[in-house]
MARTORNU-937579 format. One record per residue: x, y negated, z negated of N, C-alpha, C in turn; residue in one letter. Coordinates in steps of 0.02 Angstrom, whole numbers. Each point is the difference from the previous one (the first is absolute). Layout:
// MARTORNU-937579
     npx     npy     npz    capx    capy    capz     cpx     cpy     cpz  res
       X       Y       Z       X       Y       Z       X       Y       Z    a
...
// end
This chain:
// MARTORNU-937579
     npx     npy     npz    capx    capy    capz     cpx     cpy     cpz  res
   -2821    2722    2678     -33     -64      -2     -13     -17     -73    m
      19     -60     -18     -10     -22     -69     -73     -20     -11    t
     -20      -5     -63     -68     -21     -15     -14     -70      28    n
      51     -43      -4      -8     -68      26     -12       1      75    k
      39      41      36      -9       5      72     -68      28      18    q
     -23      49     -38     -67      28      12     -53     -53     -12    i
       7     -39     -54     -48     -53     -14      -1     -52      55    d
      60     -18      26       3     -48      55     -33      27      63    e
      13      64      14     -31      32      58     -76       0      -7    l
     -25      18     -57     -72       2     -11     -31     -70       5    l
      35     -51     -25     -25     -68       6      -2     -22      73    a
      51      17      38       1     -16      71     -56      35      37    e
     -10      63     -15     -52      39      32     -69     -30     -14    i
      -9     -22     -61     -65     -29     -20     -18     -63      38    g
      50     -34      29     -14     -62      37     -17      14      73    r
      13      60      25     -13      15      71     -75       7      11    a
     -25     -32      52     -72       4      14     -18      68      29    p
     -62      21     -11     -25      61      30     -15     -13      74    f
       6      51      41     -15      -6      71     -75       8      11    l
     -26     -38      49     -68      13      22       3      61      47    t
     -56      28      15      -3      57      47      29     -20      67    r
     -15     -60      22      25     -23      65      76      -9       0    e
      27     -29     -54      73      -8      -6      35      68      -2    e
     -29      46     -37      28      67      -5       2      34      69    e
     -54      -4      37      -2      30      67      49     -33      48    l
       6     -66      -4      48     -36      42      72      23     -14    a
      17       9     -63      67      24     -18      10      71      24    l
     -50      43      -9       6      70      22       8       4      76    l
     -36     -40      36       6      -1      73      71     -23      19    i
      25     -51     -32      68     -25      14      52      54     -16    a
      -8      36     -55      47      53     -17      -3      56      52    v
     -61      17      22      -7      51      52      33     -20      65    n
      -4     -64      16      29     -25      63      76      -9      -4    e
      24     -25     -57      70     -19      -7      43      50     -37    k
     -31      47     -35      37      49     -39       7     -21     -72    g
      24      47     -42       2     -13     -72      54     -49     -24    p
      43     -22      45      53     -47     -20     -16     -71      19    d
     -63     -18      -4     -20     -68      19     -23     -39     -61    c
      -9     -65       9     -21     -42     -57     -70      18     -23    t
     -42      25      46     -68      20     -20       3      56     -52    a
      48      46       7       8      54     -49      20     -29     -68    m
      46     -49       1      20     -33     -62     -60     -33     -34    e
     -42     -34      41     -59     -33     -28     -49      50     -28    q
      -8      56      34     -45      53     -24      26      29     -66    l
      65      10      -5      29      24     -62      -9     -50     -56    q
      14     -64      13      -7     -51     -51     -72      -5     -25    q
     -46       4      47     -71      -5     -19     -23      60     -42    a
      35      56       6     -19      60     -36      48      17     -57    n
      42     -47     -20      49      13     -53     -33      18     -67    m
     -59     -26     -13     -34      18     -63      -9      75      -4    r
     -26      30      53     -13      72       0      66      39       5    i
      48     -26      37      65      34       6      32       6     -69    i
       4     -54     -36      31       1     -67     -43      41     -48    v
     -65      -6       4     -44      38     -44      10      75      10    s
       2      22      63      11      72      13      70      21     -22    l
      50     -40      15      68      17     -20       5       6     -76    a
     -33     -44     -36       2       2     -73     -32      64     -28    a
     -49      27      36     -32      62     -21      49      60       3    q
      52      -7      40      49      54      10      64     -11     -40    f
       1     -52     -41      59     -13     -42      11      58     -49    q
      60       5     -24      19      51     -49      -4      71      30    h
       7       4      66       1      65      33      65      10      38    r
      51     -39     -19      66      11      26      28     -54      45    g
     -40     -47      23      25     -53      43     -13     -68     -32    l
      46     -47      11     -12     -68     -25     -57     -34      39    p
     -29     -50     -31     -57     -35      30      17     -28      69    l
      61     -26      10      19     -28      65      -6      52      55    e
      23      61     -13      -3      53      50     -72      22      12    e
     -40       0     -52     -70      17       7     -37     -52      42    l
      16     -63     -11     -31     -53      41      19       8      73    i
      63      15      13      22      11      70     -34      60      31    e
     -10      53     -40     -35      59      25     -73     -17      16    a
     -32     -39     -43     -70     -20      13      -4     -44      63    a
      49     -44      10       2     -41      61       8      45      61    k
      42      51      -5       9      47      56     -66      35      15    a
     -37      18     -51     -65      31      10     -49     -47      35    g
       3     -63     -18     -43     -50      32      19      -6      74    l
      66      -1      15      22      -3      69     -24      60      40    r
       5      60     -30     -23      61      33     -75      -4      13    k
     -37     -27     -47     -72      -4       7     -20     -45      59    a
      41     -51      15     -17     -43      57       5      39      66    t
      41      51       2      11      38      61     -59      46      18    q
     -38      21     -50     -56      45      16     -68     -28     -21    n
      -3     -65     -11     -63     -32     -17     -42     -11      63    y
     -62      19      -3     -46      -9      56     -35     -67      -8    d
      17     -47      43     -28     -68      -5     -76       1       7    l
     -27      49      35     -72       4      10     -37      35     -56    a
      36      23     -51     -30      41     -53     -51     -38     -42    s
      10     -65      -7     -46     -39     -41      18      -2     -74    g
      47      42     -22      19      -2     -70      58     -48     -10    c
       5     -27     -61      55     -45     -15      65      39       6    r
      52     -34      22      65      32       9      26      29     -66    f
      -8     -36     -54      29      23     -63     -33      64     -23    i
     -63      10      16     -35      63     -15      34      58      35    t
      22     -12      61      36      50      39      72       7     -26    h
      30     -55     -20      72       0     -17      16      30     -69    a
     -44      -6     -49      16      23     -68      18      74      -2    v
     -38      45      31      21      71      -2      69      11      32    p
      15     -35      54      66       6      31      55     -26     -46    q
     -14     -54     -35      48     -28     -46      12      48     -58    m
     -52      30     -26       7      49     -54      42      60      23    r
     -14      24      60      37      56      28      74     -17       7    h
      15     -59      24      69     -21       9      35      -7     -68    t
     -35     -24     -50      28      -4     -67      15      70     -27    l
     -46      46       9      12      70     -22      61      29      35    e
       6     -12      65      57      26      38      65     -30     -27    q
       0     -64     -15      60     -33     -25      21      30     -67    a
     -47      15     -42      15      28     -66      24      71       7    i
     -30      38      46      18      70       9      65      11      39    d
      22     -51      37      61       6      40      60       3     -46    a
      50      42      18      61       1     -40      35     -67       2    p
      24     -22     -56      33     -65      -6      68       2      35    s
      16     -50      42      65      -1      33      56     -16     -49    p
     -18     -21     -61      51     -18     -50      24      61     -40    h
     -33      56       8      18      60     -38      43      46      44    i
      59      17     -24      43      46      38     -23      71     -14    n
      -5      41      54     -21      70      -9      60      43     -13    s
// end
């Protein structure tokens, strides 16, 4: 990703509104009912892109390009929707960040498919 593309992504992310607690819960319920391949999951990811990119950037210079790190963080967010307890009372992102960090670590530690053994 070029610096210009990163700047454009960050500008786009900055325009996305934050979710209210009610909006967040509605999206999580929809994802639980429809599965992770629904528009609610896309909306949840878009609303959390600030943290996704922020976490991915923390893992830069550890062997993967930023694009792959962002995809790994998104995968962690998707995984977090599967085991989030709607009745817990905590914000979803509080639950999701550790899962996203774990998924980023796994992506970095996994052998690269581009390297021939």
